[in-house]
Z-matrix of the N, CA and C atoms (Angstrom, degrees):
N
C 1 1.470
C 2 1.537 1 110.77
N 3 1.344 2 116.57 1 -24.64
C 4 1.467 3 119.47 2 176.61
C 5 1.534 4 110.58 3 -63.97
N 6 1.334 5 114.82 4 -41.99
C 7 1.470 6 120.67 5 178.92
C 8 1.527 7 108.17 6 -60.77
N 9 1.338 8 115.23 7 -44.56
C 10 1.459 9 121.93 8 -179.54
C 11 1.536 10 110.17 9 -60.09
N 12 1.364 11 115.12 10 -46.31
C 13 1.473 12 120.28 11 179.54
C 14 1.527 13 110.78 12 -60.19
N 15 1.348 14 114.13 13 -41.99
C 16 1.475 15 119.07 14 179.62
C 17 1.523 16 110.55 15 -62.42
N 18 1.350 17 115.26 16 -42.82
C 19 1.474 18 119.56 17 179.96
C 20 1.526 19 110.76 18 -60.95
N 21 1.328 20 114.95 19 -44.61
C 22 1.472 21 120.34 20 179.57
C 23 1.529 22 109.76 21 -59.74
N 24 1.349 23 114.52 22 -43.37
C 25 1.462 24 120.68 23 -179.43
C 26 1.535 25 109.84 24 -60.79
N 27 1.365 26 115.49 25 -43.83
C 28 1.464 27 120.75 26 178.98
C 29 1.523 28 111.18 27 -62.51
N 30 1.340 29 115.36 28 -44.38
C 31 1.473 30 120.16 29 -179.47
C 32 1.523 31 109.57 30 -61.45
N 33 1.343 32 115.91 31 -43.62
C 34 1.474 33 120.03 32 179.84
C 35 1.528 34 110.86 33 -63.10
N 36 1.329 35 116.10 34 -39.89
C 37 1.471 36 120.55 35 179.14
C 38 1.532 37 109.45 36 -64.75
N 39 1.347 38 116.13 37 -43.42
C 40 1.471 39 121.11 38 177.88
C 41 1.522 40 110.53 39 -60.15
N 42 1.336 41 114.74 40 -44.73
C 43 1.468 42 119.71 41 -178.03
C 44 1.517 43 111.67 42 -62.87
N 45 1.348 44 116.42 43 -42.29
C 46 1.462 45 118.02 44 -178.12
C 47 1.529 46 110.57 45 -68.50
N 48 1.343 47 115.37 46 -33.53
C 49 1.468 48 119.64 47 175.76
C 50 1.531 49 109.60 48 -65.86
N 51 1.328 50 114.86 49 -42.66
C 52 1.466 51 121.00 50 179.18
C 53 1.532 52 110.67 51 -62.59
N 54 1.347 53 115.35 52 -44.61
C 55 1.474 54 120.65 53 178.64
C 56 1.521 55 110.74 54 -58.89
N 57 1.338 56 115.69 55 -41.68
C 58 1.466 57 120.56 56 179.76
C 59 1.532 58 110.32 57 -63.60
N 60 1.349 59 115.54 58 -41.04
C 61 1.470 60 120.33 59 178.68
C 62 1.525 61 111.12 60 -62.71
N 63 1.334 62 115.08 61 -44.73
C 64 1.482 63 120.61 62 179.89
C 65 1.529 64 109.42 63 -59.51
N 66 1.350 65 115.28 64 -45.38
C 67 1.471 66 119.65 65 -178.04
C 68 1.525 67 111.37 66 -64.53
N 69 1.342 68 116.39 67 -39.45
C 70 1.470 69 120.55 68 177.91
C 71 1.519 70 109.91 69 -63.74
N 72 1.341 71 115.54 70 -45.74
C 73 1.469 72 120.64 71 -179.41
C 74 1.528 73 110.02 72 -61.99
N 75 1.337 74 115.04 73 -41.06
C 76 1.472 75 120.20 74 -180.00
C 77 1.540 76 110.01 75 -62.49
N 78 1.337 77 115.82 76 -41.22
C 79 1.477 78 120.68 77 178.79
C 80 1.522 79 110.65 78 -62.82
N 81 1.351 80 115.88 79 -45.42
C 82 1.476 81 120.99 80 179.34
C 83 1.523 82 109.93 81 -60.48
N 84 1.345 83 115.77 82 -44.64
C 85 1.466 84 120.97 83 -179.67
C 86 1.522 85 110.25 84 -61.09
N 87 1.340 86 116.16 85 -43.27
C 88 1.472 87 120.27 86 179.82
C 89 1.525 88 111.57 87 -62.62
N 90 1.343 89 116.46 88 -39.28
C 91 1.473 90 121.15 89 178.01
C 92 1.531 91 110.26 90 -60.60
N 93 1.331 92 115.46 91 -47.43
C 94 1.465 93 120.39 92 -178.72
C 95 1.526 94 110.25 93 -66.33
N 96 1.342 95 116.44 94 -42.22
C 97 1.467 96 119.87 95 178.74
C 98 1.531 97 111.49 96 -60.21
N 99 1.335 98 115.87 97 -34.97
C 100 1.479 99 120.49 98 176.55
C 101 1.521 100 110.31 99 -63.01
N 102 1.348 101 115.34 100 -44.63
C 103 1.464 102 120.98 101 179.42
C 104 1.533 103 111.01 102 -63.66
N 105 1.330 104 116.07 103 -40.35
C 106 1.474 105 120.90 104 178.91
C 107 1.525 106 109.49 105 -61.35
N 108 1.343 107 115.73 106 -45.37
C 109 1.474 108 119.89 107 179.10
C 110 1.524 109 111.16 108 -60.61
N 111 1.345 110 115.94 109 -38.87
C 112 1.477 111 120.10 110 178.88
C 113 1.523 112 110.83 111 -60.56
N 114 1.344 113 115.82 112 -44.66
C 115 1.474 114 120.70 113 179.58
C 116 1.529 115 109.60 114 -61.96
N 117 1.345 116 116.10 115 -44.26
C 118 1.470 117 120.01 116 -179.01
C 119 1.527 118 110.74 117 -65.39
N 120 1.342 119 116.29 118 -43.91
C 121 1.468 120 119.23 119 179.98
C 122 1.529 121 111.63 120 -63.74
N 123 1.344 122 116.24 121 -37.77
C 124 1.469 123 120.41 122 177.66
C 125 1.530 124 109.87 123 -65.18
N 126 1.347 125 116.79 124 -38.85
C 127 1.471 126 121.20 125 179.24
C 128 1.525 127 110.50 126 -66.54
N 129 1.339 128 116.47 127 -39.53
C 130 1.477 129 121.12 128 177.77
C 131 1.526 130 109.63 129 -63.49
N 132 1.332 131 116.26 130 -46.49
C 133 1.471 132 121.02 131 -179.90
C 134 1.529 133 110.29 132 -60.86
N 135 1.341 134 116.76 133 -42.78
C 136 1.471 135 120.90 134 -179.39
C 137 1.526 136 111.14 135 -64.36
N 138 1.360 137 116.08 136 -40.02
C 139 1.469 138 119.01 137 -178.60
C 140 1.531 139 110.63 138 -67.25
N 141 1.330 140 116.53 139 -34.04
C 142 1.471 141 120.20 140 179.28
C 143 1.529 142 111.71 141 -74.55
N 144 1.327 143 115.73 142 -36.10
C 145 1.467 144 120.43 143 178.32
C 146 1.538 145 109.20 144 -63.34
N 147 1.351 146 114.55 145 -44.93
C 148 1.460 147 121.24 146 -179.93
C 149 1.535 148 111.00 147 -60.71
N 150 1.338 149 115.00 148 -36.52
C 151 1.469 150 120.15 149 -177.97
C 152 1.537 151 111.87 150 -85.39
N 153 1.354 152 115.31 151 2.14
C 154 1.464 153 119.96 152 179.82
C 155 1.515 154 113.92 153 71.95
N 156 1.350 155 115.80 154 24.67
C 157 1.470 156 120.17 155 179.14
C 158 1.520 157 109.90 156 -107.26
N 159 1.344 158 115.75 157 173.72
C 160 1.465 159 120.34 158 -178.64
C 161 1.523 160 110.52 159 -64.41
N 162 1.325 161 115.27 160 134.03
C 163 1.472 162 119.72 161 179.10
C 164 1.530 163 110.59 162 -74.40
N 165 1.335 164 116.82 163 -4.25
C 166 1.474 165 120.01 164 179.85
C 167 1.530 166 111.87 165 -86.04
N 168 1.331 167 116.49 166 -9.65
C 169 1.471 168 119.62 167 178.96
C 170 1.523 169 109.65 168 -60.88
N 171 1.337 170 116.02 169 145.32
C 172 1.470 171 120.74 170 -176.16
C 173 1.533 172 112.67 171 -96.19
N 174 1.345 173 116.10 172 2.24
C 175 1.465 174 119.25 173 -179.10
C 176 1.526 175 110.08 174 -125.97
N 177 1.327 176 115.79 175 156.62
C 178 1.459 177 121.87 176 179.69
C 179 1.525 178 111.75 177 -67.46
N 180 1.325 179 116.99 178 138.25
C 181 1.465 180 121.64 179 164.43
C 182 1.516 181 105.20 180 -89.10
N 183 1.334 182 116.63 181 122.85
C 184 1.466 183 119.72 182 -173.60
C 185 1.516 184 112.63 183 -105.35
N 186 1.334 185 114.64 184 143.08
C 187 1.467 186 120.44 185 171.68
C 188 1.535 187 106.23 186 -76.01
N 189 1.347 188 118.42 187 163.91
C 190 1.477 189 119.14 188 178.20
C 191 1.532 190 112.63 189 -54.19
N 192 1.333 191 116.10 190 -38.85
C 193 1.478 192 121.30 191 179.94
C 194 1.536 193 110.42 192 -64.46
N 195 1.351 194 115.65 193 -43.21
C 196 1.477 195 120.19 194 179.84
C 197 1.526 196 111.07 195 -67.21
N 198 1.341 197 116.57 196 -33.24
C 199 1.479 198 120.49 197 178.27
C 200 1.522 199 109.96 198 -62.79
N 201 1.333 200 116.41 199 -41.35
C 202 1.470 201 121.19 200 179.44
C 203 1.529 202 109.59 201 -64.51
N 204 1.336 203 115.81 202 -44.05
C 205 1.467 204 121.38 203 179.84
C 206 1.536 205 110.74 204 -60.64
N 207 1.338 206 116.27 205 -45.30
C 208 1.476 207 121.29 206 179.39
C 209 1.526 208 110.65 207 -63.45
N 210 1.345 209 116.75 208 -40.39
C 211 1.473 210 121.15 209 179.52
C 212 1.529 211 110.23 210 -65.05
N 213 1.342 212 116.49 211 -39.76
C 214 1.472 213 120.86 212 178.23
C 215 1.527 214 110.74 213 -66.48
N 216 1.337 215 115.28 214 -40.21
C 217 1.468 216 120.45 215 178.45
C 218 1.534 217 108.82 216 -60.75
N 219 1.340 218 115.94 217 -47.82
C 220 1.470 219 121.91 218 -179.15
C 221 1.523 220 111.22 219 -62.18
N 222 1.335 221 116.58 220 -40.00
C 223 1.472 222 118.97 221 -177.59
C 224 1.528 223 111.89 222 -69.73
N 225 1.337 224 116.71 223 -14.54
C 226 1.469 225 120.92 224 177.18
C 227 1.529 226 112.97 225 -96.54
N 228 1.331 227 116.29 226 12.49
C 229 1.475 228 119.92 227 -179.57
C 230 1.538 229 109.17 228 -56.89
N 231 1.336 230 115.41 229 127.48
C 232 1.467 231 120.61 230 -179.53
C 233 1.519 232 113.09 231 87.18
N 234 1.347 233 116.34 232 -6.50
C 235 1.467 234 119.83 233 -176.58
C 236 1.529 235 112.51 234 -121.79
N 237 1.344 236 117.36 235 1.48
C 238 1.472 237 119.73 236 -177.53
C 239 1.528 238 109.97 237 -67.75
N 240 1.354 239 117.50 238 144.94
C 241 1.470 240 119.29 239 179.13
C 242 1.529 241 111.51 240 -70.25
N 243 1.322 242 116.15 241 159.93
C 244 1.464 243 121.35 242 175.80
C 245 1.537 244 108.81 243 -66.10
N 246 1.340 245 117.20 244 149.75
C 247 1.471 246 119.41 245 177.74
C 248 1.537 247 113.11 246 -75.58
N 249 1.337 248 117.42 247 -5.53
C 250 1.472 249 121.82 248 172.64
C 251 1.527 250 106.78 249 -133.60
N 252 1.346 251 116.72 250 152.04
C 253 1.476 252 120.03 251 -176.05
C 254 1.531 253 111.56 252 -65.55
N 255 1.342 254 116.62 253 -37.52
C 256 1.471 255 118.65 254 174.24
C 257 1.517 256 108.78 255 -142.82
N 258 1.323 257 115.35 256 141.24
C 259 1.462 258 118.16 257 -177.18
C 260 1.513 259 112.72 258 -171.86
N 261 1.329 260 114.74 259 168.23
C 262 1.461 261 122.75 260 178.86
C 263 1.527 262 107.35 261 -128.99
N 264 1.325 263 117.01 262 132.06
C 265 1.461 264 120.17 263 179.75
C 266 1.525 265 109.78 264 -73.18
N 267 1.345 266 115.71 265 124.03
C 268 1.470 267 121.15 266 -178.47
C 269 1.531 268 111.24 267 -100.23
N 270 1.324 269 115.95 268 -30.22
C 271 1.467 270 119.79 269 -177.58
C 272 1.515 271 107.16 270 -145.60
N 273 1.332 272 115.34 271 131.52
C 274 1.462 273 119.77 272 -177.36
C 275 1.524 274 111.44 273 -94.86
N 276 1.301 275 114.85 274 170.23
C 277 1.470 276 122.92 275 178.96
C 278 1.534 277 109.80 276 -67.18
N 279 1.331 278 115.93 277 144.48
C 280 1.469 279 120.30 278 176.23
C 281 1.511 280 112.37 279 97.36
N 282 1.336 281 116.48 280 -155.29
C 283 1.465 282 121.10 281 -178.70
C 284 1.525 283 110.39 282 -92.57
N 285 1.334 284 115.45 283 123.64
C 286 1.467 285 121.07 284 -178.70
C 287 1.519 286 110.17 285 -119.13
N 288 1.366 287 117.93 286 133.45
C 289 1.471 288 117.34 287 172.34
C 290 1.527 289 108.62 288 -69.07
N 291 1.327 290 117.54 289 141.79
C 292 1.461 291 120.37 290 179.07
C 293 1.526 292 109.41 291 -66.00
N 294 1.345 293 118.31 292 137.78
C 295 1.475 294 120.04 293 -178.24
C 296 1.524 295 113.08 294 -64.76
N 297 1.348 296 117.52 295 -25.23
C 298 1.472 297 119.77 296 -176.88
C 299 1.528 298 111.48 297 -96.40
N 300 1.340 299 115.90 298 -37.64
C 301 1.464 300 119.55 299 -179.75
C 302 1.532 301 108.32 300 -131.11
N 303 1.360 302 117.44 301 92.75
C 304 1.465 303 121.49 302 -174.13
C 305 1.535 304 114.25 303 -59.45
N 306 1.350 305 117.06 304 -15.30
C 307 1.462 306 118.52 305 178.51
C 308 1.542 307 110.44 306 -74.78
N 309 1.344 308 116.25 307 -15.20
C 310 1.467 309 120.52 308 178.07
C 311 1.518 310 109.59 309 -93.78
N 312 1.324 311 116.00 310 135.31
C 313 1.459 312 119.45 311 177.51
C 314 1.518 313 109.05 312 -106.46
N 315 1.334 314 116.07 313 133.06
C 316 1.454 315 120.99 314 174.92
C 317 1.516 316 107.27 315 -105.31
N 318 1.343 317 115.31 316 116.81
C 319 1.463 318 119.93 317 -178.89
C 320 1.516 319 108.16 318 -93.05
N 321 1.333 320 115.49 319 131.06
C 322 1.462 321 119.39 320 -177.00
C 323 1.525 322 111.33 321 -130.06
N 324 1.350 323 115.28 322 127.21
C 325 1.467 324 121.42 323 177.36
C 326 1.520 325 112.04 324 -84.12
N 327 1.345 326 115.68 325 -1.79
C 328 1.462 327 120.36 326 -179.08
C 329 1.507 328 109.27 327 -153.43
N 330 1.337 329 115.95 328 -149.75
C 331 1.467 330 120.15 329 176.16
C 332 1.521 331 108.08 330 -123.98
N 333 1.331 332 115.56 331 153.02
C 334 1.458 333 119.63 332 172.80
C 335 1.511 334 107.26 333 -111.47
N 336 1.324 335 115.31 334 127.99
C 337 1.465 336 121.07 335 -176.49
C 338 1.530 337 109.27 336 -120.90
N 339 1.344 338 115.77 337 122.79
C 340 1.467 339 120.16 338 175.89
C 341 1.524 340 107.67 339 -82.39
N 342 1.336 341 115.99 340 134.11
C 343 1.464 342 120.48 341 -178.95
C 344 1.523 343 109.70 342 -136.12
N 345 1.336 344 116.60 343 -174.58
C 346 1.464 345 119.87 344 -177.97
C 347 1.528 346 111.15 345 -72.78
N 348 1.323 347 116.25 346 160.15
C 349 1.466 348 122.09 347 -178.26
C 350 1.528 349 109.96 348 -58.06
N 351 1.347 350 116.26 349 134.39
C 352 1.465 351 122.65 350 -176.26
C 353 1.532 352 111.99 351 52.40
N 354 1.346 353 114.85 352 31.72
C 355 1.470 354 120.43 353 -179.90
C 356 1.521 355 111.24 354 -59.05
N 357 1.313 356 116.30 355 141.53
C 358 1.456 357 119.97 356 178.57
C 359 1.523 358 109.95 357 -79.52
N 360 1.330 359 113.95 358 141.59
C 361 1.465 360 121.47 359 178.64
C 362 1.517 361 107.50 360 -101.91
N 363 1.345 362 116.18 361 136.58
C 364 1.457 363 120.23 362 -175.57
C 365 1.530 364 110.71 363 -119.77
N 366 1.311 365 115.09 364 146.28
C 367 1.463 366 120.03 365 173.05
C 368 1.527 367 107.04 366 -68.76
N 369 1.340 368 117.21 367 133.96
C 370 1.467 369 119.22 368 -177.36
C 371 1.536 370 111.52 369 -83.55
N 372 1.350 371 115.59 370 -9.82
C 373 1.463 372 119.57 371 179.29
C 374 1.523 373 108.74 372 -161.72
N 375 1.334 374 115.95 373 160.16
C 376 1.465 375 118.70 374 179.03
C 377 1.530 376 109.57 375 -67.12
N 378 1.319 377 116.07 376 150.43
C 379 1.458 378 119.96 377 -179.69
C 380 1.515 379 110.76 378 174.84
N 381 1.327 380 114.90 379 -161.66
C 382 1.469 381 121.41 380 -178.80
C 383 1.523 382 108.31 381 -125.50
N 384 1.327 383 117.28 382 138.21
C 385 1.472 384 120.59 383 177.92
C 386 1.535 385 107.99 384 -68.32
N 387 1.332 386 115.10 385 113.28
C 388 1.466 387 121.84 386 -176.33
C 389 1.528 388 111.18 387 -83.70
N 390 1.324 389 115.74 388 -33.65
C 391 1.468 390 118.57 389 -177.96
C 392 1.506 391 111.61 390 -167.29
N 393 1.339 392 114.31 391 154.89
C 394 1.468 393 121.69 392 174.93
C 395 1.518 394 106.64 393 -129.83
N 396 1.327 395 116.26 394 126.58
C 397 1.462 396 120.99 395 -177.33
C 398 1.523 397 109.83 396 -115.34
N 399 1.345 398 115.23 397 135.31
C 400 1.462 399 119.48 398 174.79
C 401 1.532 400 108.28 399 -128.02
N 402 1.344 401 117.14 400 74.28
C 403 1.470 402 119.45 401 -179.29
C 404 1.527 403 111.79 402 -65.09
N 405 1.333 404 115.16 403 162.67
C 406 1.474 405 121.07 404 -176.53
C 407 1.519 406 113.70 405 -57.65
N 408 1.353 407 116.62 406 -37.47
C 409 1.471 408 117.44 407 -175.79
C 410 1.530 409 112.34 408 -81.52
N 411 1.338 410 116.84 409 10.44
C 412 1.453 411 119.81 410 171.14
C 413 1.512 412 116.16 411 82.65
N 414 1.348 413 117.39 412 10.17
C 415 1.464 414 118.48 413 179.75
C 416 1.529 415 110.50 414 -84.57
N 417 1.337 416 115.68 415 66.56
C 418 1.467 417 120.96 416 -174.74
C 419 1.526 418 111.67 417 -60.38
N 420 1.321 419 115.40 418 136.26
C 421 1.469 420 121.37 419 -170.02
C 422 1.522 421 111.62 420 -135.91
N 423 1.335 422 115.48 421 141.69
C 424 1.471 423 121.90 422 172.73
C 425 1.530 424 108.30 423 -118.26
N 426 1.326 425 116.44 424 135.96
C 427 1.467 426 121.57 425 174.38
C 428 1.524 427 107.88 426 -114.34
N 429 1.327 428 116.42 427 128.99
C 430 1.468 429 120.58 428 177.82
C 431 1.523 430 108.45 429 -118.78
N 432 1.339 431 115.09 430 131.76
C 433 1.466 432 119.70 431 -177.08
C 434 1.528 433 110.89 432 -101.50
N 435 1.323 434 114.63 433 134.16
C 436 1.462 435 122.31 434 177.88
C 437 1.532 436 106.41 435 -126.32
N 438 1.322 437 117.94 436 81.05
C 439 1.469 438 119.85 437 -175.46
C 440 1.512 439 109.71 438 69.97
N 441 1.357 440 117.60 439 -116.46
C 442 1.476 441 119.24 440 177.12
C 443 1.530 442 111.63 441 -102.20
N 444 1.336 443 116.13 442 16.04
C 445 1.468 444 120.89 443 174.41
C 446 1.525 445 108.54 444 -109.57
N 447 1.325 446 115.49 445 146.86
C 448 1.466 447 120.04 446 176.77
C 449 1.520 448 108.05 447 -132.49
N 450 1.341 449 116.16 448 130.27
C 451 1.467 450 119.24 449 173.70
C 452 1.525 451 107.99 450 -104.89
N 453 1.336 452 115.29 451 142.48
C 454 1.463 453 122.22 452 -172.42
C 455 1.536 454 108.90 453 -122.61
N 456 1.326 455 115.19 454 130.94
C 457 1.469 456 121.83 455 -177.37
C 458 1.530 457 107.11 456 -124.47
N 459 1.340 458 116.43 457 109.92
C 460 1.479 459 120.69 458 -175.13
C 461 1.519 460 111.10 459 -112.67
N 462 1.336 461 115.61 460 153.22
C 463 1.465 462 122.43 461 173.45
C 464 1.521 463 111.31 462 88.61
N 465 1.326 464 116.50 463 44.21
C 466 1.459 465 120.52 464 -177.26
C 467 1.527 466 111.29 465 -100.98
N 468 1.337 467 115.20 466 148.35
C 469 1.466 468 119.84 467 176.29
C 470 1.522 469 109.81 468 -99.46
N 471 1.343 470 116.33 469 -27.81
C 472 1.464 471 121.13 470 -178.66
C 473 1.509 472 110.01 471 -137.14
N 474 1.333 473 115.54 472 148.84
C 475 1.468 474 121.75 473 173.86
C 476 1.521 475 108.51 474 -113.00
N 477 1.316 476 116.81 475 137.12
C 478 1.476 477 120.51 476 173.53
C 479 1.531 478 110.72 477 -106.16
N 480 1.334 479 116.90 478 -2.29
C 481 1.473 480 120.30 479 -176.41
C 482 1.523 481 110.25 480 -129.25
N 483 1.327 482 115.67 481 164.55
C 484 1.463 483 122.44 482 176.50
C 485 1.516 484 110.22 483 -122.56
N 486 1.332 485 115.53 484 162.12
C 487 1.467 486 120.59 485 177.39
C 488 1.528 487 109.15 486 -56.19
N 489 1.336 488 115.53 487 134.72
C 490 1.461 489 120.00 488 178.28
C 491 1.522 490 114.06 489 93.39
N 492 1.348 491 116.71 490 -12.67
C 493 1.472 492 119.62 491 179.17
C 494 1.525 493 110.90 492 -68.15
N 495 1.337 494 115.52 493 142.39
C 496 1.467 495 120.29 494 171.42
C 497 1.519 496 107.01 495 -86.54
N 498 1.324 497 116.82 496 137.01
C 499 1.465 498 120.20 497 178.81
C 500 1.529 499 108.94 498 -124.54
N 501 1.332 500 115.31 499 157.58
C 502 1.463 501 120.03 500 176.70
C 503 1.523 502 109.15 501 -112.50
N 504 1.337 503 116.10 502 163.09
C 505 1.463 504 121.69 503 179.47
C 506 1.529 505 110.21 504 -55.25
N 507 1.328 506 114.93 505 133.74
C 508 1.474 507 124.66 506 178.76
C 509 1.531 508 114.01 507 70.90
N 510 1.334 509 117.28 508 8.23
C 511 1.479 510 119.04 509 175.92
C 512 1.523 511 109.69 510 -67.99
N 513 1.337 512 117.02 511 135.51
C 514 1.471 513 120.88 512 177.19
C 515 1.526 514 108.26 513 -69.77
N 516 1.326 515 116.80 514 125.86
C 517 1.475 516 120.62 515 -177.19
C 518 1.532 517 111.85 516 -113.63
N 519 1.343 518 116.52 517 -11.86
C 520 1.467 519 119.54 518 -179.77
C 521 1.511 520 111.81 519 174.19
N 522 1.346 521 115.30 520 -170.99
C 523 1.465 522 121.13 521 178.68
C 524 1.520 523 110.01 522 -125.30
N 525 1.334 524 114.95 523 146.67
C 526 1.469 525 120.68 524 178.40
C 527 1.522 526 109.17 525 -76.53
N 528 1.324 527 115.74 526 142.83
C 529 1.455 528 121.19 527 177.53
C 530 1.535 529 108.67 528 -78.07
N 531 1.326 530 117.48 529 143.77
C 532 1.473 531 120.71 530 175.25
C 533 1.520 532 108.20 531 -102.59
N 534 1.332 533 115.72 532 124.55
C 535 1.458 534 121.35 533 -179.52
C 536 1.531 535 109.24 534 -69.47
N 537 1.346 536 116.39 535 121.24
C 538 1.475 537 120.54 536 -176.36
C 539 1.526 538 112.03 537 -61.92
N 540 1.353 539 115.85 538 -38.63
C 541 1.465 540 119.13 539 -176.19
C 542 1.527 541 111.74 540 -72.31
N 543 1.347 542 117.35 541 -47.70
C 544 1.473 543 119.93 542 -173.97
C 545 1.526 544 112.82 543 -93.63
N 546 1.354 545 115.76 544 -17.78
C 547 1.463 546 119.39 545 -177.15
C 548 1.525 547 113.32 546 75.47
N 549 1.346 548 115.99 547 5.59
C 550 1.468 549 120.00 548 -178.05
C 551 1.531 550 111.59 549 -90.66
N 552 1.330 551 115.14 550 146.54
C 553 1.468 552 121.27 551 174.32
C 554 1.526 553 106.85 552 -113.43
N 555 1.338 554 116.05 553 104.08
C 556 1.467 555 119.28 554 -173.87
C 557 1.521 556 111.55 555 -120.85
N 558 1.323 557 115.09 556 123.36
C 559 1.457 558 121.37 557 175.51
C 560 1.527 559 108.77 558 -93.82
N 561 1.340 560 116.06 559 131.31
C 562 1.468 561 119.99 560 169.94
C 563 1.518 562 106.22 561 -96.80
N 564 1.327 563 115.79 562 126.62
C 565 1.458 564 120.16 563 -175.87
C 566 1.529 565 109.97 564 -127.65
N 567 1.327 566 116.23 565 134.37
C 568 1.459 567 119.76 566 -179.88
C 569 1.516 568 112.27 567 -138.93
N 570 1.330 569 115.29 568 159.57
C 571 1.468 570 121.43 569 176.67
C 572 1.525 571 108.67 570 -130.48
N 573 1.326 572 115.67 571 132.35
C 574 1.464 573 121.48 572 174.70
C 575 1.524 574 109.48 573 -116.22
N 576 1.338 575 115.68 574 143.21
C 577 1.460 576 120.51 575 165.37
C 578 1.512 577 104.31 576 -109.62
N 579 1.336 578 117.48 577 115.48
C 580 1.463 579 121.17 578 -168.11
C 581 1.529 580 107.28 579 53.35
N 582 1.348 581 119.08 580 -119.47
C 583 1.472 582 116.32 581 179.73
C 584 1.530 583 112.54 582 -110.04
N 585 1.349 584 116.85 583 19.76
C 586 1.477 585 120.04 584 178.73
C 587 1.525 586 110.68 585 -105.45
N 588 1.339 587 115.91 586 135.17
C 589 1.465 588 119.62 587 178.68
C 590 1.527 589 110.14 588 -71.16
N 591 1.319 590 115.25 589 149.15
C 592 1.465 591 122.62 590 177.95
C 593 1.531 592 108.21 591 -119.19
N 594 1.329 593 116.03 592 159.50
C 595 1.457 594 119.68 593 175.51
C 596 1.532 595 109.02 594 -85.13
N 597 1.353 596 117.98 595 109.53
C 598 1.478 597 120.06 596 -176.38
C 599 1.530 598 113.61 597 -56.96
N 600 1.348 599 117.55 598 -28.39
C 601 1.469 600 120.55 599 -178.98
C 602 1.533 601 111.59 600 -61.95
N 603 1.325 602 116.34 601 -24.24
C 604 1.469 603 119.15 602 179.09
C 605 1.531 604 111.55 603 -81.60
N 606 1.313 605 116.39 604 -13.52
C 607 1.472 606 121.05 605 -174.92
C 608 1.523 607 114.10 606 -107.86
N 609 1.345 608 115.78 607 -39.57
C 610 1.463 609 121.39 608 -175.14
C 611 1.524 610 109.98 609 -87.74
N 612 1.318 611 116.66 610 137.40
C 613 1.450 612 122.76 611 -176.40
C 614 1.527 613 111.70 612 -59.18
N 615 1.342 614 115.96 613 118.50
C 616 1.478 615 122.67 614 176.52
C 617 1.519 616 113.35 615 49.68
N 618 1.337 617 116.92 616 43.78
C 619 1.464 618 118.89 617 179.07
C 620 1.521 619 109.21 618 -76.90
């Protein structure tokens, strides 16, 4: 029974370490999500200023061209290509119980997709690169704007595009980073309508 007690103690120690890791990761994700929202809010304010409207509006003022792009994006709901050529969904949108400790909830503003090592990341629709983020903890992110929709691609090791570039559907925009410790290559992918998160599973084909 001593061996058993020791094992239990080890498992509990592992779990608390795991819980701490989850909480740290959640904090990092929240920090990055805050930065993403700032970029989107700044883009909304800029679009309204350009259109001569109040910068306090919470939605994009669209040019006729952007309206067409947004309408095309909307008409492809449920049919958009995956942001990676092959992948498996590891974490879904919304609140997820942790697979190891169900008492922990992992909140996700998007989906996490495991893909091949140095897997290429693709734009899911035509648009313009709204922003590129290189935070200190290495969670490199690209934001692409499609009218009043923005798609977000996090966890990149390389960028193939720059801010302001026009991209086409399925264009390679970068590479997913491979985690040295786990050996996994996981893309975090999100969709915003104005500044509200959307469930990517409703937009991407058979996600």
